[in-house]
C-alpha positions in Angstrom: -29.8 -15.5 13.5 -29.8 -17.1 10.0 -27.5 -16.2 7.3 -28.9 -17.2 3.6 -26.6 -17.1 0.6 -29.1 -16.1 -2.3 -29.1 -16.4 -6.2 -30.4 -13.7 -8.6 -30.1 -13.0 -12.3 -32.1 -9.7 -12.6 -34.0 -7.0 -10.5 -37.1 -9.2 -10.1 -35.2 -12.0 -8.8 -32.8 -10.1 -6.4 -36.3 -8.3 -4.9 -37.7 -11.7 -4.7 -34.6 -13.0 -2.6 -34.0 -10.0 -0.2 -37.3 -8.4 0.5 -37.6 -10.0 3.8 -33.9 -9.8 4.7 -32.9 -7.9 8.2 -29.6 -7.1 7.0 -27.7 -7.2 3.5 -24.2 -8.3 2.6 -23.4 -7.8 -0.8 -20.6 -7.5 -3.4 -21.7 -6.8 -7.0 -25.5 -7.0 -6.7 -27.2 -3.9 -7.9 -29.2 -2.4 -4.9 -31.0 0.2 -7.0 -34.2 2.2 -5.8 -36.6 -0.4 -6.7 -34.6 -3.0 -4.9 -34.1 -0.8 -1.7 -37.6 0.0 -1.7 -38.8 -3.6 -1.7 -37.2 -4.2 1.7 -39.3 -3.5 4.7 -37.2 -5.1 7.4 -33.8 -4.2 6.4 -31.7 -2.3 8.9 -28.3 -2.2 7.2 -26.5 -2.8 3.7 -23.1 -3.6 4.1 -20.7 -4.2 1.2 -18.0 -7.0 0.8 -15.7 -4.2 -0.3 -14.7 -0.5 -0.3 -16.5 1.2 -3.2 -20.3 1.7 -3.0 -21.2 2.5 -6.6 -23.5 -0.3 -6.8 -25.7 0.8 -4.0 -28.2 3.7 -4.6 -27.4 5.7 -1.2 -30.0 8.4 -1.9 -32.6 5.7 -1.9 -31.2 3.9 1.0 -31.0 7.2 3.2 -34.6 7.9 2.2 -35.5 4.6 3.5 -33.6 5.1 6.5 -31.0 2.1 5.6 -27.4 2.8 6.7 -25.2 1.7 3.9 -21.6 0.4 5.1 -18.3 -0.1 3.1 -15.5 -2.0 4.5 -12.4 0.2 4.6 -8.7 -0.7 5.3 -9.2 -4.4 4.9 -7.1 -4.7 1.9 -4.9 -1.5 2.1 -1.6 -3.5 2.2 -2.6 -5.5 -0.8 -3.7 -2.4 -3.0 -0.9 -0.4 -2.2 1.5 -3.4 -2.8 -0.2 -4.3 -6.1 0.1 -0.6 -7.1 3.6 -0.6 -6.6 4.1 -4.0 -8.1 2.3 -2.9 -11.5 4.6 0.4 -11.5 7.5 -1.8 -10.9 6.5 -4.4 -13.6 6.4 -1.7 -16.2 9.7 0.7 -15.2 11.8 -2.9 -14.9 9.8 -4.1 -18.0 9.3 -7.4 -16.2 6.5 -8.6 -18.7 8.5 -8.2 -21.7 11.8 -9.7 -20.5 9.7 -12.8 -19.3 8.4 -13.1 -22.6 12.0 -12.6 -24.4 13.3 -15.8 -21.9 10.5 -17.8 -22.9 11.1 -17.0 -26.6 14.7 -18.1 -26.1 16.0 -14.6 -26.4 18.7 -12.8 -24.3 19.7 -9.2 -23.4 21.5 -8.1 -26.6 21.4 -4.3 -25.9 20.9 -1.8 -28.7 22.0 1.7 -28.0 18.8 3.8 -28.7 16.1 0.9 -28.0 17.5 -0.7 -24.9 17.5 -4.5 -24.5 15.6 -6.3 -27.6 13.9 -3.1 -28.6 12.1 -2.4 -25.5 13.3 1.1 -25.1 15.7 2.2 -22.3 14.9 1.6 -18.5 14.8 4.8 -16.7 15.9 5.0 -13.0 12.9 5.1 -10.7 14.4 7.2 -8.2 14.0 10.9 -8.8 10.9 10.2 -10.9 7.6 11.5 -9.9 4.3 9.6 -8.8 1.0 11.7 -8.8 -1.5 10.4 -6.3 -5.3 11.2 -7.1 -6.7 10.3 -3.9 -4.9 10.8 -0.6 -6.8 8.4 1.7 -5.7 5.2 3.3 -4.5 3.5 0.3 -3.1 6.6 -1.5 -0.8 7.4 1.8 0.2 3.5 2.0 1.3 3.9 -1.8 3.0 7.5 -0.9 4.9 5.4 1.7 6.2 2.6 -0.5 7.0 5.2 -3.3 9.2 7.4 -1.0 11.0 4.2 0.3 12.0 3.7 -3.5 13.4 7.4 -3.7 10.4 8.6 -6.0 8.9 12.1 -5.6 5.5 11.9 -4.5 2.6 14.4 -5.1 -1.0 13.9 -3.8 -4.3 15.7 -4.8 -7.2 15.4 -2.4 -10.2 17.7 -1.8 -9.9 18.8 1.1 -6.1 18.2 1.3 -4.4 16.5 4.0 -1.4 18.5 5.1 -0.2 16.7 8.2 0.2 13.3 6.8 1.7 14.8 3.6 4.2 16.9 5.5 5.0 13.6 7.7 6.4 11.8 4.3 7.6 14.8 2.4 4.7 14.5 -0.2 3.6 17.7 -2.1 0.2 18.9 -2.4 0.0 20.9 -5.6 -3.3 21.6 -7.5 -4.6 19.3 -9.8 -3.2 20.9 -13.0 0.3 21.0 -11.5 0.1 17.6 -10.2 -0.9 16.1 -13.5 2.0 18.3 -15.4 4.8 17.2 -13.3 4.0 13.4 -12.8 5.8 10.5 -14.6 3.1 8.2 -13.2 -0.2 9.0 -12.1 -2.1 6.6 -9.8 -6.0 6.6 -9.0 -7.1 6.2 -5.5 -10.6 7.8 -5.5 -14.2 6.5 -4.7 -16.2 6.6 -7.7 -19.1 9.1 -7.3 -21.2 11.1 -9.8 -18.5 13.7 -9.6 -15.5 11.4 -10.0 -16.9 9.5 -12.9 -14.7 9.9 -15.9 -12.3 12.0 -13.9 -9.6 11.0 -16.3 -10.9 12.1 -19.6 -9.3 13.8 -22.8 -9.1 17.1 -21.0 -7.4 15.6 -18.1 -5.1 13.5 -19.9 -3.9 16.5 -22.1 -2.7 17.8 -18.8 -0.5 15.1 -18.3 3.2 14.9 -18.9 3.5 13.5 -22.5 4.6 9.9 -22.0 3.1 9.8 -18.4 1.8 6.2 -17.2 -1.5 5.9 -15.9 -2.1 3.2 -12.9 -5.6 2.4 -12.0 -6.1 -0.2 -9.1 -9.2 1.9 -7.9 -12.5 1.8 -9.8 -12.8 1.4 -13.7 -15.3 4.4 -14.1 -12.9 6.8 -12.9 -11.4 6.6 -16.5 -13.2 7.5 -19.8 -11.7 4.2 -21.9 -12.3 5.8 -25.0 -10.0 8.8 -24.5 -7.3 6.5 -22.6 -7.5 4.2 -26.0 -7.0 7.1 -28.2 -4.2 8.7 -25.9 -2.3 5.2 -25.4 -2.5 4.8 -29.4 -1.3 8.2 -30.3 1.7 7.8 -27.8 0.1 10.8 -25.7 0.6 8.5 -22.8 3.3 6.2 -22.5 1.3 3.2 -21.0 -1.8 2.2 -18.8 -1.3 -0.3 -15.8 -4.9 -1.3 -15.2 -6.5 -3.7 -12.3 -10.2 -2.3 -12.9 -12.5 -1.6 -15.8 -15.6 0.1 -16.6 -17.2 -3.2 -17.6 -15.8 -6.1 -16.0 -14.6 -8.8 -17.1 -12.8 -6.7 -19.8 -14.7 -7.6 -23.2 -12.8 -9.5 -25.3 -13.0 -7.3 -28.3 -12.0 -4.0 -26.2 -9.5 -1.8 -28.0 -7.5 -1.9 -25.1 -6.5 -5.5 -25.7 -5.1 -4.5 -28.9 -2.2 -2.1 -27.2 1.2 -3.2 -26.5 1.6 -0.5 -23.9 -0.9 -1.9 -21.5 -0.4 -4.1 -18.4 -3.9 -5.8 -17.1 -4.6 -7.7 -14.3 -8.2 -9.1 -13.5 -9.2 -7.0 -10.6 -7.3 -8.8 -7.8 -5.4 -6.0 -6.3 -7.6 -6.3 -3.0 -6.7 -10.0 -2.7 -5.0 -12.1 -0.2 -6.0 -14.7 2.0 -5.7 -12.8 4.7 -7.5 -9.5 3.4 -10.5 -11.8 2.6 -10.5 -13.1 6.2 -10.5 -9.6 7.5 -13.2 -8.7 4.9 -15.6 -11.2 6.2 -14.7 -10.3 9.9 -15.1 -6.8 9.7 -18.6 -7.2 7.4 -20.0 -9.6 10.1 -19.0 -6.9 12.5 -20.9 -4.2 11.0 -24.1 -6.0 10.6 -24.0 -7.2 14.2 -23.6 -3.8 15.2 -26.3 -2.2 13.6 -28.8 -5.2 14.3 -27.9 -4.7 17.9 
């Protein structure tokens, strides 16, 4: 078997690079209908990752080409990253880091907390709502419960057995959004879930709630998010993923002080990358044999 790394810069060059391939391993390349229909020998398309939103699965199905995403390789990493962002906001780690670098110290004010950051709320007893309750959502739930948080989850269909084990509530969507201090997204990006968080669903959220997205940027209508953050309707957004990556330098989200950014690294550890390579290769060999 020969493995080739190919370079491409547009649809035509991608078609030219892959049309004779027996199998595909891709990350962000857009495998649209035209690209898929050009491949006459391909027996499987695998993605170095979980989400499949850059692959036209209907076109692949019509061509008889199975599409495989790699699940579970970074469950631990994304769950830890989600809680790290939540804790960074709750404990005001970013602001305190900046204060120490500015040679400030903890002069506490009665109404605005330490150095005007606002009071720090105790995490135990606060509610985390999970939109999506698959492998990563369940891993986040396990960690949040250990911090004493109340955890709610929304998934269609629901997963009552695992929820019962952890003591996770399974209310309807409107109830979850209205009761949660933090709302964390762990859903795949599909036509049905695109802009799942929008002006309407934001208005259902508890005033001052914090949105966390370590899943897919397209789940959030960023225009509605900017408006809600600027108006104080939401308390904060903790974001690892964006509709367009990298986040444009002039994006209005960058002007807001109640946002924590990371550059789509929630999946990353050296162990996760090694596991991803192993599982992707295994999937290709399984289909070719």
